[in-house]
N, C-alpha and C positions, 0 to 999 in steps of 0.2 A: 769849687773852693777847696783848698787843702787845709787840713787841720793838723796842728802839732800833736804828735802822739805822746801821751803821758806814759812813761815807762812804769811798770809795776815792780816795786822793790821786792827783794827776797824776804821771807818770813823773819829772818834774823835781823833785818835792818829796821824793823819797827820797834818803837819803845815798848809796846805791848805785843807779845807774840800772838798772832791770830789763833783762835780756836780751831779754825779750819786751815791749818798750815800745810796739810797734806791731803788734798782733795781726793785723789785716787785711793790712797790708803784708807782714809776715813770712810769713803763710799764702800769700799770692799768689805770693811769690817763692821759697817753700820748695822745695828739691830735694835729695834724698838724695845726689846727686853732690857737693854742697857739704859735706855732713856727712863723706863719705868723704875729701874733701880736708883736713878738719881733723884726721883721724886719720893714723897713719903707715903702717900695714901692716908686716908682717914684713920685716926687712932683705933677705931673700932672695926675697921675694914671698910672698903669702898673707896671711892674717888670723888673729889669735889674741887672744882677749879678755884673757888675762893680760898679753901684751905691751903692748896698748893701755892697760891699767890701771896697770902698774908700770914696765916697762923703758923705754918711750918717754920717760917723765919723767926717768929716770936719764940716758938718752942725751942729753937736752936740757939737762943740767946742773942738774936739780932734785932730784937724789938725796937731798940732805940735808934736804929739806922733810919735815915731819911728815906721815905717811900715816895713822897710827892713834894716837890718844890712848886708851890702854886703862886702864880702872879696874876693879879686881877687886871681888868681893862685899864684901871687908873694907876697901875704901877705898884699896888700894895703886894707885899710878899708874905706868904705863910708857909710853914714847914709842917708836914704831917709824917710822923714816923710809921713804921710798920705796925707798931703797937697801937698807935692812934687809929689807923685805918682798920685794924682788927676789931678794936673796941667800937668804932662807929658802925661798922658793918654788923657787928653783933647786935647793936641797939636796933638797927633797922630790921634785922631778921626777927627780933622780938616784937617789933611793931607789927610786922606782917602776921605773925602768929596771933597776936592779940586782936587783930582785925578778923581773924578766922580764915585767913588765906592759907590754902593747903598746898602740899607738895604737888608740883605739876601745873599750878596756876600760872597764868601769864601776867607778868609785871613789867610794864613798859616805862621808859624814862624819856621825857621830852624836855631837855634842859640845855642850858649853856654849860661850858666847861668849868664847873665849880666843884669843890670837894664833895658836895652833897650827891652829885651824880655818881661818883665813884663809890661812895658809901652805899648808895642804893643798889648799884649793880652787884657788888660783892655780897651785900646783905641778902638780896633776893636769892642769889645762888646758895647761900648758907641755909636759907629756909626751904631749899629744894624746889624753888620756883624756876620758871623759864623766863629769862630776862629778854626784853625787846628794846633795843635802842632806836630812837627816832632822831633824825637830823633836825637841828634846831631851826633851820630855815624852811622846813616843810610848811606848806599851806594846809588849810582845813581838809581838802579832799584827800591829800596824801595821808594825813593823820587818820581820817575815817577809814580809808581802805585797809590800813594795817591793823588798827585796833579791832575793826569789825571782823576781819578775816581770822585774826589770832584768837579772838574771844577774850581779850585782855580784861582782867577784873580790877586791876590797879593801874593808875597812871600817876607818875610823879612829874610835876611840872613847876613852872614859876609864875609869879604874878604877871609878868610881861607876856608869856607865851600862852597862858590859859585862855585868853580871848579867842585864839584860833580853835581851841578845843570846844568852846561853847557854841561855835558855829555849827558843829556836827554832833553835839552832845546827845540830842534826841535820837540819833541814828545808832547809838551804842548802848543798847539795853543791858548788855553783860558787864559794862563798866560800873562797878559798885563803889569804888573809892577813888576820889580825886585828891591827891596830896599836894599841897602847895608849899614849895621850899623857896626861901629867900636867904641868901648867904649873909647879907648885911644886917637884916633886922627881921624880927618875927613878922610874917606876912599877915595882912588883914584877910580873913577868910569869910566867904559868903556861905549861905545855907547850902548844905550838900558838899562842902569842902572840908578838908582836914589840914591842920597846920603841922608841917614837918617839925618845926621847932618844938611845939607842944608834945607831939608824939614821942620825939626822941628824948626830950627831957624826962619823960616818965618811964622810959624803957630801960631795963637792966643792961649792964655792960658785958655780961657774960651770956653765952649761948652755946648750946650743944647742937652742932651742925646736924641737920636732918640727913639721915643715911641716904647717900646717893651712890650709884654704881657707875661704872665706865660708860654704859649705854643709856643712862638716864638723860633726857633732854636738858640742856642748860641755857641755850641762847637761840633766839630766832633773828635771822637777818633777812631782810626783804630786798628783792631786786628793785631797780629804779623805776620799773614800770614802763620802759620804753617800748615793750611789745605787749600791750594790753595791761591788765591789772598787775600790780606788784605781786611777786610770788615769794612766799616765805620758805626759807631753808633752815631746818633745825640742826643745830650742832650739839653734840653730846659732851658730857664731861670728859670723855676720853680724848677729846680734841686738845686738851691741855698738853698732851705729849707733843703735838705739833707746835703749839705755842712755845713751849719750853725749848724744844730742839731747834726750831728756826731762830728763836731769839739767841740761842747760844752760837749756832753755826753760821746762819745767814746774816744776822745782825751783829755778830761778834761781841756779844755782851759779856763783860767781865765785872766782878764784884764792885770795883771802884768806879765804874762808869757813871757819868751823868748823861742821861738819855733824853732826847726830845723827839717825839712823834707829833707832827703838825696836823695829822688827820683828825677830823671831827669824830668823836665817839659814836655818832649816829650811824657810822658806816663800819663795815667789817674791819677795815684797816685800823680804825680808831679804837676798836675793842681788842682784836687779836694782837695788834702790835703797839697800841697805845696803853693797854692795861695788862693783858694776860702775859704776854711775852716778857716785858720788863719785870713785872712783879714775880713771876715764877723764877726768874733768874736772879732775883734779889737786888736789882739795881735801883738807882734813884732816878725818878722821872721828873722832868720839868713839864708843868701843865700851864700853858699860857691861855688866858681867857679871851684875849683880844683877837681881832681879825688880822688879815695880812697887811703888813707895812714893812718895806725893806729896812727902814731905820729901826723899827721896833724889833724885828726878827734878829737883826745883827746884834742889837743891844742885849736881847735875851741870851744869845749864844755866849757873848762876852761876859755878861753878868754872872751867869751860872756855870761858866766854864764847861759847856756842853762838849762831850767827847764823841758821842754817837748821835747822829742826826738823821731822822727818817722823814722825808718830805716827798712832794709830788713834782713831776716834770713841769706842770703848769707853774708852780711856785718858783722853780728854778728859772724858768723863762721870765717871770716877772722880776726876779732879782737881777737877772742879766739886763733887763730893760732899765733898771735903776742905775746902771752904769758901774764902771770899775772903781770909781772913787768912793762909792758908798761903803764897801767892806773895809777899805783902807783906814776908815775913821774908827775902827773897832779892832780890838785884839781878839782874833779868832784862832789863835794858835793852839787852843785846847782841842780843836776838832781833829780826830784821827780817822773817822769812818763816816761816810755819808752815803745814804741809801736813797735812791730815787724810785719810790712807789712801786709796789707789786713785784719787786724783784727784777724789774726789767733792766735795771742797771745799778751797779754799785761800785764804789771806789774807795779803796784805802787811801787816806789823805796824808800828805805831808802838811805841816802847819801852813795855813793860808791866811792871807789878808792881815798879817800882823801890823799893828799900828806902828808908825815910824816915830 
């Protein structure tokens, strides 16, 4: 079968000139020291992913810029600025300290894509903890394997997902705190559980970030376990250089972009490129709580005028299966750059699928 070749326009032909407009020249001159110079570092010295993602933008006067455009499963929309996310993460960092959680402790999140998940991740990083994301579709065995191996002392989860945790709770003696978060209403908590809403309501909104250095551990990602038990890989705070640089050059993020990464935050793509890359580059991210639906996905792109879209080949195949008429019902002309998972393929886009 022959396919029509899509020509690549020159850099000057795009409405927004690509950051990587001269690959060979950029490659030859690239030096991570220059990347370091584009980041701020902690005010007192050191490096922290959460500070580079949130607080430095607030300090630069961009606190009122939208950080997250969140859409719930039932279509409700909420906007969180960089100042909002800095404040919420400060509160959760204070919660952890008040619970006696120390620097280097493992704090895991087992949640759907709600604002609380993002506040927990950045707050744990501010407290000097090592964050561990769990895929919300994991079963009890997968949860146990990761929490047991990591020695996690805190798990943030939801009323819906906590039932899976209780199936293996007795196998996790190091898990001291189970925090239950519900975005829509204060959750009912049982004995041995803590309410996210109550803890956050009592927590101060300012926090002095725990001193972390470039080589301090920041996040643990686990393999899927296809070859035996899942294996944990620890990423340090210095990884933020890669998050920022690849966001700028590979994902071509610009200050005015509206970015959407469809990856679940329980996996490395959903944290590195769903949280850290866009936030360190100071762009606005769309977070959609719902699952896959061709109609819903096209509606999200059109509604929020997404400019940079990062998704997976499987999703592209599912959208193709939905047919050529589906995108024609929505104005997708805002899209200028689409990335298909793990950097295997990427395409600068002319406006596509504009409604007639």
